[in-house]
N, CA, C and O atoms as a GROMACS GRO file, in nm:
protein
  380
    1MET      N    1  10.057   4.636  -6.952
    1MET     CA    2  10.010   4.738  -6.860
    1MET      C    3  10.087   4.726  -6.729
    1MET      O    4  10.100   4.616  -6.673
    2THR      N    5  10.138   4.837  -6.680
    2THR     CA    6  10.211   4.840  -6.555
    2THR      C    7  10.115   4.868  -6.440
    2THR      O    8  10.034   4.962  -6.446
    3VAL      N    9  10.124   4.787  -6.336
    3VAL     CA   10  10.041   4.809  -6.218
    3VAL      C   11  10.124   4.884  -6.116
    3VAL      O   12  10.228   4.837  -6.072
    4ARG      N   13  10.077   5.001  -6.080
    4ARG     CA   14  10.150   5.083  -5.984
    4ARG      C   15  10.119   5.038  -5.842
    4ARG      O   16  10.006   4.997  -5.814
    5PRO      N   17  10.219   5.044  -5.753
    5PRO     CA   18  10.199   4.997  -5.616
    5PRO      C   19  10.083   5.066  -5.544
    5PRO      O   20  10.012   5.002  -5.467
    6TRP      N   21  10.062   5.195  -5.569
    6TRP     CA   22   9.953   5.263  -5.499
    6TRP      C   23   9.818   5.210  -5.543
    6TRP      O   24   9.722   5.216  -5.466
    7ARG      N   25   9.808   5.157  -5.666
    7ARG     CA   26   9.680   5.099  -5.711
    7ARG      C   27   9.652   4.970  -5.636
    7ARG      O   28   9.537   4.943  -5.599
    8ILE      N   29   9.755   4.891  -5.613
    8ILE     CA   30   9.738   4.769  -5.535
    8ILE      C   31   9.694   4.805  -5.393
    8ILE      O   32   9.603   4.744  -5.338
    9ALA      N   33   9.760   4.903  -5.335
    9ALA     CA   34   9.723   4.947  -5.200
    9ALA      C   35   9.580   5.000  -5.197
    9ALA      O   36   9.507   4.974  -5.101
   10ALA      N   37   9.541   5.072  -5.299
   10ALA     CA   38   9.405   5.127  -5.304
   10ALA      C   39   9.302   5.017  -5.306
   10ALA      O   40   9.201   5.025  -5.236
   11VAL      N   41   9.325   4.914  -5.386
   11VAL     CA   42   9.232   4.802  -5.392
   11VAL      C   43   9.225   4.732  -5.257
   11VAL      O   44   9.117   4.700  -5.208
   12PHE      N   45   9.340   4.708  -5.196
   12PHE     CA   46   9.343   4.641  -5.066
   12PHE      C   47   9.269   4.722  -4.961
   12PHE      O   48   9.186   4.668  -4.889
   13ILE      N   49   9.300   4.848  -4.952
   13ILE     CA   50   9.237   4.933  -4.851
   13ILE      C   51   9.088   4.946  -4.875
   13ILE      O   52   9.009   4.935  -4.781
   14ALA      N   53   9.048   4.968  -4.999
   14ALA     CA   54   8.906   4.982  -5.029
   14ALA      C   55   8.829   4.855  -4.997
   14ALA      O   56   8.719   4.862  -4.942
   15SER      N   57   8.886   4.739  -5.030
   15SER     CA   58   8.815   4.615  -5.001
   15SER      C   59   8.809   4.589  -4.851
   15SER      O   60   8.706   4.542  -4.801
   16HIS      N   61   8.916   4.619  -4.780
   16HIS     CA   62   8.916   4.601  -4.634
   16HIS      C   63   8.815   4.695  -4.568
   16HIS      O   64   8.736   4.652  -4.484
   17LEU      N   65   8.819   4.819  -4.605
   17LEU     CA   66   8.731   4.917  -4.544
   17LEU      C   67   8.585   4.890  -4.578
   17LEU      O   68   8.497   4.906  -4.493
   18ALA      N   69   8.558   4.848  -4.699
   18ALA     CA   70   8.420   4.821  -4.740
   18ALA      C   71   8.360   4.706  -4.661
   18ALA      O   72   8.240   4.708  -4.633
   19THR      N   73   8.440   4.608  -4.625
   19THR     CA   74   8.384   4.492  -4.556
   19THR      C   75   8.383   4.506  -4.405
   19THR      O   76   8.297   4.448  -4.339
   20SER      N   77   8.477   4.581  -4.348
   20SER     CA   78   8.485   4.582  -4.202
   20SER      C   79   8.451   4.714  -4.136
   20SER      O   80   8.438   4.719  -4.013
   21ILE      N   81   8.438   4.821  -4.212
   21ILE     CA   82   8.415   4.950  -4.150
   21ILE      C   83   8.300   5.023  -4.218
   21ILE      O   84   8.303   5.145  -4.232
   22ALA      N   85   8.201   4.950  -4.260
   22ALA     CA   86   8.094   5.008  -4.339
   22ALA      C   87   8.022   5.122  -4.268
   22ALA      O   88   7.978   5.216  -4.334
   23ALA      N   89   8.009   5.116  -4.137
   23ALA     CA   90   7.934   5.217  -4.064
   23ALA      C   91   8.023   5.316  -3.989
   23ALA      O   92   7.974   5.390  -3.904
   24ALA      N   93   8.150   5.318  -4.019
   24ALA     CA   94   8.243   5.405  -3.947
   24ALA      C   95   8.218   5.552  -3.978
   24ALA      O   96   8.191   5.589  -4.092
   25GLU      N   97   8.226   5.634  -3.873
   25GLU     CA   98   8.217   5.778  -3.893
   25GLU      C   99   8.351   5.833  -3.942
   25GLU      O  100   8.356   5.923  -4.024
   26ASP      N  101   8.458   5.777  -3.890
   26ASP     CA  102   8.592   5.824  -3.919
   26ASP      C  103   8.683   5.704  -3.928
   26ASP      O  104   8.677   5.615  -3.844
   27ILE      N  105   8.767   5.699  -4.029
   27ILE     CA  106   8.858   5.587  -4.050
   27ILE      C  107   8.999   5.635  -4.016
   27ILE      O  108   9.046   5.735  -4.070
   28LEU      N  109   9.066   5.563  -3.928
   28LEU     CA  110   9.201   5.596  -3.887
   28LEU      C  111   9.295   5.486  -3.932
   28LEU      O  112   9.276   5.369  -3.899
   29ILE      N  113   9.396   5.523  -4.006
   29ILE     CA  114   9.497   5.429  -4.054
   29ILE      C  115   9.629   5.460  -3.985
   29ILE      O  116   9.675   5.574  -3.988
   30PHE      N  117   9.689   5.360  -3.922
   30PHE     CA  118   9.825   5.370  -3.870
   30PHE      C  119   9.915   5.316  -3.979
   30PHE      O  120   9.898   5.202  -4.022
   31ALA      N  121  10.010   5.396  -4.025
   31ALA     CA  122  10.096   5.352  -4.135
   31ALA      C  123  10.241   5.394  -4.114
   31ALA      O  124  10.271   5.499  -4.057
   32ALA      N  125  10.328   5.308  -4.161
   32ALA     CA  126  10.471   5.339  -4.156
   32ALA      C  127  10.497   5.468  -4.232
   32ALA      O  128  10.438   5.493  -4.338
   33ALA      N  129  10.585   5.549  -4.179
   33ALA     CA  130  10.615   5.679  -4.240
   33ALA      C  131  10.660   5.665  -4.385
   33ALA      O  132  10.636   5.754  -4.466
   34SER      N  133  10.726   5.556  -4.417
   34SER     CA  134  10.775   5.537  -4.554
   34SER      C  135  10.661   5.516  -4.654
   34SER      O  136  10.683   5.526  -4.775
   35THR      N  137  10.542   5.488  -4.607
   35THR     CA  138  10.428   5.467  -4.697
   35THR      C  139  10.349   5.595  -4.723
   35THR      O  140  10.254   5.594  -4.802
   36ALA      N  141  10.385   5.705  -4.659
   36ALA     CA  142  10.307   5.828  -4.665
   36ALA      C  143  10.278   5.879  -4.807
   36ALA      O  144  10.163   5.908  -4.837
   37PRO      N  145  10.377   5.891  -4.893
   37PRO     CA  146  10.346   5.946  -5.026
   37PRO      C  147  10.241   5.864  -5.103
   37PRO      O  148  10.147   5.920  -5.159
   38ALA      N  149  10.256   5.733  -5.105
   38ALA     CA  150  10.161   5.648  -5.176
   38ALA      C  151  10.026   5.645  -5.106
   38ALA      O  152   9.922   5.651  -5.171
   39LEU      N  153  10.028   5.637  -4.974
   39LEU     CA  154   9.904   5.627  -4.899
   39LEU      C  155   9.821   5.755  -4.908
   39LEU      O  156   9.698   5.748  -4.914
   40GLU      N  157   9.885   5.869  -4.909
   40GLU     CA  158   9.811   5.995  -4.922
   40GLU      C  159   9.732   5.998  -5.052
   40GLU      O  160   9.618   6.046  -5.055
   41GLU      N  161   9.790   5.949  -5.159
   41GLU     CA  162   9.720   5.941  -5.288
   41GLU      C  163   9.600   5.845  -5.279
   41GLU      O  164   9.492   5.874  -5.328
   42VAL      N  165   9.622   5.730  -5.215
   42VAL     CA  166   9.514   5.632  -5.198
   42VAL      C  167   9.402   5.690  -5.114
   42VAL      O  168   9.284   5.676  -5.148
   43ILE      N  169   9.436   5.755  -5.004
   43ILE     CA  170   9.336   5.815  -4.916
   43ILE      C  171   9.255   5.920  -4.992
   43ILE      O  172   9.132   5.924  -4.981
   44HIS      N  173   9.322   6.002  -5.068
   44HIS     CA  174   9.254   6.105  -5.146
   44HIS      C  175   9.154   6.042  -5.243
   44HIS      O  176   9.038   6.084  -5.249
   45GLN      N  177   9.198   5.943  -5.317
   45GLN     CA  178   9.109   5.879  -5.414
   45GLN      C  179   8.994   5.805  -5.346
   45GLN      O  180   8.880   5.814  -5.391
   46TYR      N  181   9.023   5.734  -5.238
   46TYR     CA  182   8.918   5.661  -5.166
   46TYR      C  183   8.815   5.758  -5.108
   46TYR      O  184   8.695   5.734  -5.118
   47SER      N  185   8.861   5.867  -5.048
   47SER     CA  186   8.770   5.964  -4.988
   47SER      C  187   8.680   6.029  -5.093
   47SER      O  188   8.561   6.050  -5.068
   48GLU      N  189   8.735   6.060  -5.209
   48GLU     CA  190   8.653   6.118  -5.316
   48GLU      C  191   8.547   6.019  -5.362
   48GLU      O  192   8.433   6.058  -5.388
   49PHE      N  193   8.583   5.892  -5.372
   49PHE     CA  194   8.492   5.788  -5.418
   49PHE      C  195   8.383   5.757  -5.316
   49PHE      O  196   8.266   5.746  -5.352
   50SER      N  197   8.422   5.744  -5.189
   50SER     CA  198   8.330   5.696  -5.087
   50SER      C  199   8.261   5.806  -5.007
   50SER      O  200   8.150   5.787  -4.957
   51GLY      N  201   8.327   5.920  -4.994
   51GLY     CA  202   8.276   6.025  -4.908
   51GLY      C  203   8.314   6.007  -4.762
   51GLY      O  204   8.282   6.092  -4.679
   52ASP      N  205   8.383   5.897  -4.730
   52ASP     CA  206   8.428   5.872  -4.594
   52ASP      C  207   8.543   5.965  -4.558
   52ASP      O  208   8.620   6.006  -4.645
   53ARG      N  209   8.555   5.997  -4.431
   53ARG     CA  210   8.667   6.077  -4.382
   53ARG      C  211   8.776   5.980  -4.337
   53ARG      O  212   8.753   5.898  -4.248
   54VAL      N  213   8.891   5.988  -4.397
   54VAL     CA  214   9.003   5.900  -4.365
   54VAL      C  215   9.119   5.984  -4.316
   54VAL      O  216   9.159   6.081  -4.380
   55ARG      N  217   9.173   5.944  -4.200
   55ARG     CA  218   9.292   6.010  -4.145
   55ARG      C  219   9.403   5.907  -4.136
   55ARG      O  220   9.377   5.788  -4.118
   56ALA      N  221   9.525   5.952  -4.148
   56ALA     CA  222   9.640   5.864  -4.133
   56ALA      C  223   9.734   5.920  -4.029
   56ALA      O  224   9.757   6.041  -4.021
   57SER      N  225   9.788   5.830  -3.949
   57SER     CA  226   9.890   5.865  -3.851
   57SER      C  227  10.016   5.790  -3.891
   57SER      O  228  10.018   5.667  -3.896
   58TYR      N  229  10.122   5.866  -3.921
   58TYR     CA  230  10.247   5.807  -3.968
   58TYR      C  231  10.353   5.809  -3.859
   58TYR      O  232  10.371   5.909  -3.790
   59ALA      N  233  10.422   5.697  -3.845
   59ALA     CA  234  10.533   5.685  -3.752
   59ALA      C  235  10.609   5.558  -3.789
   59ALA      O  236  10.583   5.497  -3.892
   60SER      N  237  10.702   5.519  -3.703
   60SER     CA  238  10.773   5.394  -3.730
   60SER      C  239  10.678   5.277  -3.705
   60SER      O  240  10.584   5.288  -3.626
   61SER      N  241  10.701   5.167  -3.773
   61SER     CA  242  10.615   5.050  -3.756
   61SER      C  243  10.612   5.004  -3.611
   61SER      O  244  10.507   4.963  -3.561
   62GLY      N  245  10.726   5.010  -3.544
   62GLY     CA  246  10.734   4.967  -3.405
   62GLY      C  247  10.654   5.057  -3.311
   62GLY      O  248  10.584   5.009  -3.223
   63ALA      N  249  10.666   5.187  -3.330
   63ALA     CA  250  10.592   5.281  -3.245
   63ALA      C  251  10.441   5.261  -3.263
   63ALA      O  252  10.366   5.264  -3.165
   64LEU      N  253  10.398   5.242  -3.385
   64LEU     CA  254  10.255   5.220  -3.410
   64LEU      C  255  10.209   5.086  -3.354
   64LEU      O  256  10.099   5.076  -3.302
   65ALA      N  257  10.293   4.984  -3.365
   65ALA     CA  258  10.259   4.852  -3.310
   65ALA      C  259  10.237   4.859  -3.160
   65ALA      O  260  10.144   4.799  -3.106
   66ARG      N  261  10.324   4.932  -3.092
   66ARG     CA  262  10.309   4.945  -2.946
   66ARG      C  263  10.182   5.022  -2.910
   66ARG      O  264  10.117   4.990  -2.810
   67GLN      N  265  10.146   5.123  -2.991
   67GLN     CA  266  10.021   5.195  -2.966
   67GLN      C  267   9.901   5.102  -2.984
   67GLN      O  268   9.806   5.108  -2.906
   68LEU      N  269   9.906   5.018  -3.086
   68LEU     CA  270   9.798   4.920  -3.106
   68LEU      C  271   9.786   4.828  -2.987
   68LEU      O  272   9.676   4.800  -2.939
   69ASP      N  273   9.900   4.780  -2.939
   69ASP     CA  274   9.901   4.689  -2.824
   69ASP      C  275   9.845   4.755  -2.699
   69ASP      O  276   9.794   4.687  -2.610
   70ASN      N  277   9.855   4.887  -2.691
   70ASN     CA  278   9.801   4.961  -2.577
   70ASN      C  279   9.657   5.004  -2.598
   70ASN      O  280   9.603   5.081  -2.518
   71GLY      N  281   9.593   4.956  -2.705
   71GLY     CA  282   9.450   4.980  -2.724
   71GLY      C  283   9.413   5.097  -2.812
   71GLY      O  284   9.298   5.142  -2.808
   72ALA      N  285   9.503   5.148  -2.891
   72ALA     CA  286   9.470   5.259  -2.981
   72ALA      C  287   9.357   5.218  -3.076
   72ALA      O  288   9.361   5.109  -3.133
   73PRO      N  289   9.258   5.304  -3.092
   73PRO     CA  290   9.144   5.272  -3.180
   73PRO      C  291   9.179   5.298  -3.326
   73PRO      O  292   9.166   5.411  -3.374
   74VAL      N  293   9.222   5.197  -3.395
   74VAL     CA  294   9.267   5.212  -3.533
   74VAL      C  295   9.187   5.119  -3.624
   74VAL      O  296   9.149   5.009  -3.583
   75SER      N  297   9.163   5.163  -3.746
   75SER     CA  298   9.088   5.083  -3.842
   75SER      C  299   9.179   4.992  -3.923
   75SER      O  300   9.139   4.881  -3.959
   76LEU      N  301   9.300   5.037  -3.952
   76LEU     CA  302   9.391   4.962  -4.037
   76LEU      C  303   9.534   4.994  -4.000
   76LEU      O  304   9.568   5.110  -3.976
   77TYR      N  305   9.619   4.892  -3.994
   77TYR     CA  306   9.761   4.908  -3.962
   77TYR      C  307   9.842   4.863  -4.083
   77TYR      O  308   9.830   4.749  -4.127
   78LEU      N  309   9.925   4.952  -4.137
   78LEU     CA  310  10.013   4.921  -4.249
   78LEU      C  311  10.157   4.932  -4.202
   78LEU      O  312  10.208   5.041  -4.179
   79SER      N  313  10.221   4.818  -4.189
   79SER     CA  314  10.358   4.814  -4.141
   79SER      C  315  10.455   4.802  -4.258
   79SER      O  316  10.424   4.737  -4.358
   80ALA      N  317  10.570   4.862  -4.244
   80ALA     CA  318  10.676   4.847  -4.345
   80ALA      C  319  10.774   4.738  -4.302
   80ALA      O  320  10.872   4.713  -4.371
   81ASN      N  321  10.746   4.675  -4.190
   81ASN     CA  322  10.836   4.575  -4.134
   81ASN      C  323  10.757   4.451  -4.099
   81ASN      O  324  10.668   4.456  -4.013
   82SER      N  325  10.787   4.340  -4.162
   82SER     CA  326  10.710   4.217  -4.140
   82SER      C  327  10.724   4.166  -3.996
   82SER      O  328  10.632   4.100  -3.946
   83LYS      N  329  10.834   4.193  -3.931
   83LYS     CA  330  10.851   4.148  -3.793
   83LYS      C  331  10.753   4.221  -3.701
   83LYS      O  332  10.695   4.159  -3.611
   84TRP      N  333  10.734   4.351  -3.721
   84TRP     CA  334  10.638   4.424  -3.639
   84TRP      C  335  10.495   4.381  -3.670
   84TRP      O  336  10.411   4.376  -3.580
   85MET      N  337  10.467   4.349  -3.795
   85MET     CA  338  10.334   4.300  -3.830
   85MET      C  339  10.308   4.167  -3.757
   85MET      O  340  10.200   4.146  -3.702
   86GLY      N  341  10.407   4.080  -3.757
   86GLY     CA  342  10.395   3.954  -3.684
   86GLY      C  343  10.377   3.976  -3.535
   86GLY      O  344  10.300   3.905  -3.470
   87TRP      N  345  10.447   4.074  -3.481
   87TRP     CA  346  10.435   4.106  -3.340
   87TRP      C  347  10.293   4.150  -3.306
   87TRP      O  348  10.237   4.110  -3.204
   88VAL      N  349  10.235   4.234  -3.393
   88VAL     CA  350  10.098   4.281  -3.372
   88VAL      C  351   9.998   4.166  -3.376
   88VAL      O  352   9.908   4.157  -3.293
   89VAL      N  353  10.015   4.077  -3.472
   89VAL     CA  354   9.926   3.961  -3.484
   89VAL      C  355   9.939   3.872  -3.360
   89VAL      O  356   9.839   3.830  -3.303
   90TYR      N  357  10.062   3.845  -3.319
   90TYR     CA  358  10.085   3.762  -3.200
   90TYR      C  359  10.024   3.827  -3.076
   90TYR      O  360   9.960   3.760  -2.995
   91ALA      N  361  10.044   3.958  -3.060
   91ALA     CA  362   9.988   4.028  -2.944
   91ALA      C  363   9.836   4.024  -2.945
   91ALA      O  364   9.774   4.009  -2.839
   92ALA      N  365   9.776   4.036  -3.062
   92ALA     CA  366   9.630   4.033  -3.070
   92ALA      C  367   9.575   3.896  -3.035
   92ALA      O  368   9.470   3.885  -2.972
   93VAL      N  369   9.645   3.792  -3.073
   93VAL     CA  370   9.599   3.655  -3.047
   93VAL      C  371   9.619   3.617  -2.902
   93VAL      O  372   9.538   3.544  -2.845
   94THR      N  373   9.725   3.665  -2.840
   94THR     CA  374   9.756   3.624  -2.704
   94THR      C  375   9.692   3.712  -2.597
   94THR      O  376   9.690   3.675  -2.480
   95ASN      N  377   9.640   3.827  -2.635
   95ASN     CA  378   9.577   3.916  -2.536
   95ASN      C  379   9.431   3.888  -2.522
   95ASN      O  380   9.363   3.954  -2.443
   0.00000   0.00000   0.00000
């Protein structure tokens, strides 16, 4: 059986959202633009299953990281660049 990448992403997102955003009115995901095709499928399937409203904002990993550092209210950040992900983690720990 072949496991498709969007299925892995769906499991990750669903488990993350189920544990940390149970009472959210609206879920906002910041995601690298390169993840848009797969993520749109995941969002569609998750929304049908849960009834939650999920929105995604796509841009470069760096642009989204800087928005997070400036306090953007986001539920989940999906970076296509491990260096920017590390930068976000470091900024969160040091601020």
